[in-house]
N, C-alpha and C positions, 0 to 999 in steps of 0.2 A: 365453167358449168357444163355438165353433160346430163343426158336424160337416161335414167335407169328405170326399168319396169318395177313398179311397187308390188311386192309380194303379197301384201295384206289386203289391198283394195283392188288390185288389178289395173291400176291406172299408171300411165307413164308420167313421172314428175321429175323435175330437176333435182340433182343431188350434188353434194360436195364431198370431197374426201377430207379426212382428218387423220391426224396421228397424235397420240398423247405424247407430251413432252415431259421429260424428267419424271417427277413423282406425282404428276397431276392426277393420275388415275387412282391415287390413294387418298383423295379427299382434298383438303385445302392445299393449294400449291402456289408458289410464288412465281412460277413460270407462266407466261402468257400462252394460252392454248387456243388455237384457231379451230373452233368446233361450231358447227351450225345447229346441231341437235344432239340430244343424248339418247334418242330412241333409235335403236338399231334393229334391222330385220334379222330374225333367227336364220333364215335360209340364204342370206346373201353371202357371197364369197368374200373371203379376206385375201388381201394381197400378200405377197411374200414378206413385206416389211411390217405387217400387222395393221395396216390401214384398213378402213372399212367404210362402205357406203352407208349413209344415214338418210333416213326419211325426214324431210323437213315438215311433215304433217304429223300431228299427234293422233295416230290411228291405233285401234285396239290390237292389231297384229304385231306391233313392235314391242321388243323387249329391251329393258334397260340393262345393259351389260356391265357398266362400270360408272362410278361417280366421276364427275368432272367439275372443274372450276372454270367458268366461262365468263368473259367480259369483252366488251369492245374497246376501242381506243379511248383513252382518258388522259387528262393532264396529270394531276397527282395520282400516284399508284393506289389501287384499292388496298384496303387493309385486310390481310389474310388472317383474321383472328375472330374468335367468337365475341359476342357482345360483352359477356362477363370478363373475358381476358382483356378486351380493349379498355374497359373501365379500370381494371387492375393496373394496366400499363400507364394510363393517364394519372391515376392516383399516386403511382410510384414516382412519376416525373413532376407532377404539379399538385401534390397533395394539399398544399396550403392555399391554393387558389380557389376562389368561389366557384361552385358548380351549380347550386340551386338557390334561388332567392324567391321567397314568397312573401310579399309585403303584407298581404291580408293576415297571414299567420304569424308574421314577425320571425320568419325562419330564414337563416342563412347557413347553408352547409358548404363546406369545402369538399373537394373530391375525395379526400381521405375519409371524411365523415359520411359521405354518400356511399362509399364502398363498404364502410363498417355497417351501415344500416342495411344495405343489400345483402351482405354476407350473413348477418344475423337473421334477417327475415327469411332468407332462402333456407337456412338450416332449420329454422322453426317450422317452415312448411313441410320439409322432409320428415321432421320429427312427428308431425301430425299424421304421417302415413301417406302423403302424396308421393308419387313416383314419377320419374322422368317420362314425359309423354302425356301425363294427366292435364286436364284443363283447369285453369284458375281464372275465375271471373273477377272483374273489378267494375264496380258500379258506383261511380263517384265523379263529381266535377273536378276540375284541375286543383291540385294541391301538392305540397312538397312530397308527401308520402307516396303519391301516385308514381313519381319517378323511381323511388326506392323499390316499390312493388314491381315495376317493369323490369328493373335490373335483377331483382331477386328471382323472378320467374325464369329469366334467361339462365341465371346461374344454377337454378335447381333443375333445369331441363324441362320446365313446364310450358304449356301453350297458354299464353295470356289471351283471354277473351274480353274484349272491351264492350261493356254494356252501356248503351245510350243513357245518360243521366235523366233524360226526359221520359223514359219508359214508365208505363204503369204496370199494374200487377199482371195482366194477361200477357203483355209483351215480355215482361221479365220471365214468366213461366215458360213461354215459348223458346226464348233464347237459351235458358239454362237446360231445358230438356233436349233441344236439338244439338247444342254444343256438348252436352254431357259434362258440365262443370262439376268437379269434385269438391271445390271450395269456392266461396264467394267473399271478396273483400269489398266492404261498402262504407260509405260515409254515413253520418247521422241524418242530417237534413240538408235540403237544398231547395230554396224557394218554398213551394207548397208540398214538396215531396218528403215524406218521412220513410226513409229506406228500410230500416229494421221493421217498422210496422207493416210495410207492404210484404216483406219476406215472411212475416208472421202469418199473413193471410194464406200463404201457400204451405208453410210448415211451422206451426207455433213452437215446436220443440227446438228448432234451430236457434231461436232468439234467446232461449233460456237454458242452453247447455254448452259446456266446454268440451264435451266428449262427442265422438261421431254419432250422427243422427241419421236415421232413414225415414223417408216419407213416401207416400204413394204418389203425390203430385210431382215430387222432385226426386226420382229414384236414385240418381247418381250423386246428388249433392250431400255431402257429409258434414261440412263445417261452414260456419258463418264467422267472419272476422270483421269487426267494425273498427273504424278509426276512433281515436280517443275522445272526440267531441260528441259521440253518440251517448245519449242518456237513457237509463232504464233498460239496458241490455245486460243480460247475464252471460252472454256468449263471450268468446275470446275477443280481446281488444288487441289492436295493432302492437302496442307496447308490451303485451303479455305473451305474444307468440314467440319472439326470439329467445326468452329464457328457457323455453322447452329444449333448446339446444344451445346452451350458453357459449360453448366453444365450437364454432363452425368447423366441420371437417375440412382438412386441406383440399380434398377433391372439390368441395363446393367453392372454396375461395379461388381455385384455379380455373373455374369454368368461365 
């Protein structure tokens, strides 16, 4: 360790040197890279071999110059794959093994069935107009479909926003507005909570439309998708969204 004057804050702080190994600077890498931080000073000098001093503090004057894959020492090696790709690999190797068991619902899915559910629902979400980087909310207690939605969001490149099942209307409105959710997946009822009815208090059209809806209180939210046990809802149901894209695109299946 040596001390180098910080260009952005003017304080002298300890620095480490690093050097990218192999293809580590191009994203996910299988090489182990010893890097203390990804935040590099714009004005710091590079050495002849390309090494560079890095600030160990997250300060505003630092610029991210390249992506890196950083991890410490571990026993089993980390998996250098996306969530969706990892599910695909497990399904290919152990497709007939049980992956999800929900006694209350009487559901038993193998890895192959879980992958099929995730691929279909991911394709359905993209067919609804959601794009990679959009927020997808899920408001439900634990159930089998929760797992499929989680993997589907990863495969579609969406950011999954977990909404506390105990939230009431005001809390739900706050979360959806702050997160900017474009679609919300919800259960029917849980204990004293009627989820579609609470959504209807914020935007009545969402509960009675299968097309994109706009509302003043939830300006970003366009779609409501309920699980199949929700009664009295004319919006999209979980089992109805995959047929919007019956044949998932290969790009979705590979994510």
